[in-house]
C-alpha positions in Angstrom: -2.2 24.5 -57.3 -5.1 23.6 -59.6 -7.0 22.1 -56.6 -6.4 25.3 -54.6 -7.7 27.5 -57.4 -10.9 25.4 -57.7 -11.5 25.7 -54.0 -10.9 29.5 -54.0 -13.3 29.8 -56.9 -15.9 27.8 -55.1 -15.6 30.0 -52.1 -16.0 33.2 -54.2 -19.0 31.8 -55.9 -20.6 30.8 -52.6 -20.0 34.4 -51.2 -21.6 35.8 -54.3 -24.7 33.6 -53.8 -24.8 34.6 -50.1 -24.7 38.3 -51.0 -27.4 37.9 -53.6 -29.6 35.9 -51.2 -29.1 38.6 -48.6 -30.3 41.3 -51.0 -33.3 39.2 -52.1 -34.3 38.7 -48.5 -34.0 42.4 -47.7 -35.5 43.7 -45.5 -35.3 40.9 -42.9 -36.6 43.1 -40.1 -38.2 46.6 -39.6 -36.5 49.4 -41.4 -35.9 52.7 -39.7 -35.8 56.1 -41.4 -34.1 58.6 -39.2 -35.3 62.2 -39.8 -33.1 65.0 -38.4 -36.1 67.3 -37.8 -39.2 67.4 -35.6 -42.5 65.8 -36.6 -44.8 67.7 -38.9 -42.3 69.4 -41.2 -41.7 68.7 -44.9 -38.9 66.2 -44.4 -40.9 64.2 -41.8 -44.0 64.2 -44.1 -42.0 62.9 -47.1 -40.3 60.3 -44.8 -43.7 59.0 -43.6 -45.2 59.1 -47.1 -42.4 57.1 -48.7 -42.0 54.8 -45.6 -45.7 53.8 -45.6 -45.5 52.7 -49.3 -42.2 50.8 -48.8 -43.7 49.0 -45.8 -46.7 48.0 -47.9 -44.5 46.7 -50.6 -42.1 44.9 -48.3 -44.6 43.6 -45.8 -42.2 44.9 -43.2 -42.7 47.9 -40.9 -40.9 51.1 -42.0 -40.6 53.4 -38.9 -39.8 57.1 -39.0 -37.7 58.2 -36.0 -37.3 61.9 -35.4 -33.9 62.9 -34.1 -33.7 66.7 -34.4 -30.8 68.9 -33.2 -27.4 70.2 -34.1 -28.3 71.0 -37.7 -28.8 67.3 -38.5 -25.5 66.1 -37.0 -27.2 64.0 -34.2 -29.2 62.0 -36.7 -26.4 61.6 -39.2 -24.0 60.4 -36.5 -26.6 57.9 -35.3 -26.9 56.4 -38.8 -23.2 56.5 -39.4 -22.7 54.2 -36.3 -25.5 51.8 -37.2 -25.0 48.3 -38.5 -24.3 48.4 -42.3 -27.2 46.1 -43.3 -29.6 48.7 -44.9 -32.1 48.6 -42.1 -31.2 52.0 -40.8 -31.3 55.0 -43.1 -31.0 58.8 -42.9 -33.5 61.0 -44.7 -31.4 64.2 -45.1 -31.6 67.5 -46.9 -28.9 69.4 -48.7 -27.7 70.5 -45.2 -25.7 67.3 -45.1 -23.6 68.6 -47.9 -23.1 71.9 -46.1 -22.1 70.8 -42.6 -18.6 69.4 -43.6 -17.4 72.9 -44.4 -19.4 74.9 -41.8 -18.5 72.9 -38.7 -15.0 72.7 -37.3 -15.4 69.1 -36.3 -18.0 66.4 -36.9 -18.4 63.1 -34.9 -18.5 61.2 -38.2 -16.8 61.5 -41.6 -19.5 62.7 -44.0 -17.6 61.3 -47.0 -16.7 57.9 -45.5 -19.1 56.9 -42.7 -22.3 57.4 -44.6 -23.1 57.0 -48.3 -25.8 58.3 -50.6 -28.5 55.7 -51.5 -31.0 57.7 -53.6 -32.2 61.2 -54.0 -36.0 61.4 -53.3 -36.9 65.0 -54.2 -35.5 68.1 -55.9 -37.2 71.3 -55.1 -36.5 74.9 -55.9 -36.0 77.9 -53.6 -37.4 81.3 -54.4 -35.7 84.6 -53.9 -38.4 86.9 -52.6 -38.5 90.5 -51.4 -40.8 92.6 -49.3 -42.7 94.8 -51.8 -41.9 97.9 -49.7 -38.3 97.6 -50.9 -39.6 99.0 -54.2 -37.9 96.6 -56.7 -39.8 94.6 -59.3 -37.0 92.5 -60.8 -33.7 90.9 -59.9 -31.8 93.4 -61.9 -33.4 96.3 -60.0 -32.5 94.5 -56.7 -28.9 94.3 -57.7 -28.8 97.9 -58.9 -30.2 99.1 -55.6 -27.8 96.9 -53.6 -24.8 98.4 -55.4 -26.2 101.9 -55.1 -26.7 101.5 -51.4 -24.1 99.0 -50.1 -24.9 97.2 -46.8 -28.4 98.6 -46.8 -30.4 95.5 -47.6 -30.7 92.6 -45.2 -31.7 89.0 -45.8 -33.0 86.3 -43.5 -32.1 82.7 -43.3 -32.8 79.7 -41.0 -29.3 80.0 -39.5 -25.6 80.7 -39.9 -23.9 78.2 -42.2 -27.2 76.9 -43.8 -27.5 76.3 -47.5 -29.6 79.5 -48.0 -27.0 81.6 -46.1 -24.3 80.3 -48.4 -26.3 80.7 -51.5 -26.9 84.4 -50.9 -23.2 84.7 -50.0 -22.6 83.3 -53.5 -24.6 86.2 -54.8 -22.4 88.6 -52.8 -19.3 87.1 -54.2 -20.5 86.8 -57.8 -22.1 90.2 -58.1 -19.9 92.2 -55.6 -23.0 93.1 -53.5 -23.2 93.4 -49.7 -26.4 91.9 -48.5 -26.4 91.7 -44.7 -27.2 88.3 -43.0 -29.8 88.0 -40.2 -30.2 84.4 -39.0 -33.4 83.1 -37.6 -34.4 79.8 -35.9 -36.4 78.2 -38.7 -38.6 79.0 -41.7 -41.5 80.4 -39.8 -39.7 83.2 -38.0 -37.7 84.0 -41.1 -40.8 84.4 -43.3 -42.4 86.4 -40.6 -39.4 88.8 -40.6 -39.7 89.1 -44.4 -43.4 89.9 -44.2 -42.9 92.5 -41.4 -40.0 94.2 -43.2 -37.5 93.2 -40.5 -35.4 91.9 -43.4 -35.9 92.8 -47.0 -35.4 89.5 -48.7 -34.9 85.8 -48.3 -34.3 82.5 -50.2 -37.0 80.1 -49.1 -38.6 76.9 -50.3 -41.4 77.8 -52.7 -44.1 76.0 -50.8 -43.3 78.0 -47.7 -44.1 81.3 -49.3 -46.4 80.5 -52.2 -49.5 81.9 -50.4 -47.7 85.1 -49.5 -46.6 85.5 -53.1 -50.0 84.9 -54.5 -51.4 87.4 -51.9 -49.0 90.1 -52.9 -47.2 90.2 -49.6 -43.9 89.0 -51.1 -42.5 89.6 -54.5 -40.6 86.7 -56.2 -37.5 87.6 -58.3 -35.9 84.3 -59.2 -35.9 80.6 -58.5 -33.1 78.1 -58.0 -32.9 75.0 -60.1 -32.3 74.2 -63.7 -35.9 75.0 -64.7 -38.8 77.2 -63.6 -41.0 76.0 -60.8 -44.4 74.6 -61.8 -45.9 76.6 -58.9 -44.3 79.8 -60.1 -44.1 79.5 -63.9 -43.7 83.2 -64.6 -40.7 83.6 -62.3 -37.3 83.3 -64.0 -34.6 81.0 -62.8 -31.4 82.5 -61.4 -29.6 81.4 -64.5 -32.1 83.4 -66.6 -31.4 86.3 -64.3 -27.7 86.0 -65.4 -26.3 84.2 -62.3 -24.7 80.8 -62.7 -24.3 78.2 -60.0 -27.9 78.2 -58.7 -29.0 75.1 -60.6 -28.8 72.9 -57.5 -31.9 74.1 -55.6 -32.5 71.9 -52.7 -33.1 68.2 -52.2 -34.0 65.3 -49.8 -32.3 62.0 -50.0 -31.7 58.7 -48.3 -28.2 57.8 -46.9 -27.0 54.5 -45.3 -24.0 53.6 -43.2 -20.9 52.8 -45.2 -20.5 49.0 -45.8 -24.0 48.2 -46.9 -23.7 45.5 -49.6 -24.1 47.0 -53.1 -26.9 44.5 -54.1 -28.9 45.5 -51.0 -28.4 49.2 -51.9 -29.5 48.5 -55.4 -32.7 46.7 -54.3 -33.5 49.5 -51.8 -33.0 52.2 -54.4 -35.2 50.3 -57.0 -38.0 50.0 -54.5 -37.8 53.7 -53.6 -37.9 54.6 -57.3 -41.1 52.5 -57.7 -42.7 54.4 -54.8 -41.8 57.8 -56.2 -43.3 56.8 -59.6 -46.7 56.0 -58.0 -49.4 58.4 -59.3 -50.6 59.4 -55.8 -47.0 60.1 -54.6 -46.3 62.2 -57.8 -49.5 64.2 -57.2 -48.7 64.9 -53.5 -45.1 65.8 -54.4 -46.3 68.2 -57.1 -48.6 70.0 -54.7 -45.5 70.7 -52.5 -43.4 71.9 -55.4 -41.3 68.7 -55.3 -39.9 66.7 -58.2 -39.5 63.0 -57.6 -36.0 61.7 -58.5 -35.2 58.1 -57.3 -31.7 58.0 -59.0 -29.0 55.4 -58.4 -26.5 55.6 -55.6 -23.8 56.5 -58.1 -25.8 59.4 -59.5 -26.8 60.7 -56.1 -23.2 60.5 -54.9 -22.1 62.6 -57.8 -24.7 65.2 -56.9 -23.8 65.1 -53.2 -20.0 65.5 -53.9 -20.6 68.4 -56.3 -22.8 70.3 -53.8 -20.3 69.7 -51.0 -17.5 71.1 -53.1 -19.6 74.2 -54.1 -20.4 75.0 -50.5 -16.9 74.4 -49.3 -15.7 77.0 -51.9 -18.3 79.5 -50.8 -17.3 79.1 -47.1 -13.6 79.6 -48.0 -14.1 82.6 -50.4 -16.6 84.3 -48.1 -14.4 83.7 -45.1 -17.3 82.3 -43.0 -15.9 81.1 -39.7 -16.6 77.4 -38.9 -19.1 76.6 -36.1 -18.1 74.5 -33.1 
């Protein structure tokens, strides 16, 4: 029995050494960052920015591949079915936490087939209105919405998106009845807000900062736990008296389930180093992004909390699932 125990211990030790060596040798080949959006957008830009720095550090190519479509499902499914060696990653947004509750069926299990690696950015959204609506504060907006039910419409980038669900959270919490008008992307949504086709919207700060500064849109509140550095005079939604809007939005890396823990830790540590670089911090700040670089465990806690929040909104607002 003693001889068997020694042999088993030796095998376990050799496996530990093998895993450690594998992590130290990572990456052993080019790394792919799968982006679920077309080239040129904010997520694509962040992916290329971080990827270039990682490639320089690793002396291995880091290639961004754009796989847009189906609200990010195509890209997520591709990564979920990739070899679990850390060489294929998904750069996703908070939409990944939304799709489990807004789609009737997914080709992958978002809680089992892909796992969070590290959150790269956190960035706030700003609730803005067309000045012609005649409100100058969040309280005035809510008073008007209650005085004239179903008279104020809001635009989003689509049914079942995070911004759609966040404003439905407002409807549920404050017993308002803002009407939803979906658009196919930020640009047409913002154009509709500027033209008065819809009266309000919840959009990334960087997408509307110029219109706010030019007086074409009026900001009433920002999501997140603190005020935006780009809009320091605009209160948070919590300061406006509405809880549950601390999440804002984010971008983060995910990998297929089964990637060795030591490989994930090494990957996350390298990303954190990149995010801490002065030129990356400066470029993020200009976009209204905060660099994060947290551990897989910390990012997973954030992801699970967001997924639970959106599932509750979908249920309580009775939003039908998409096919």
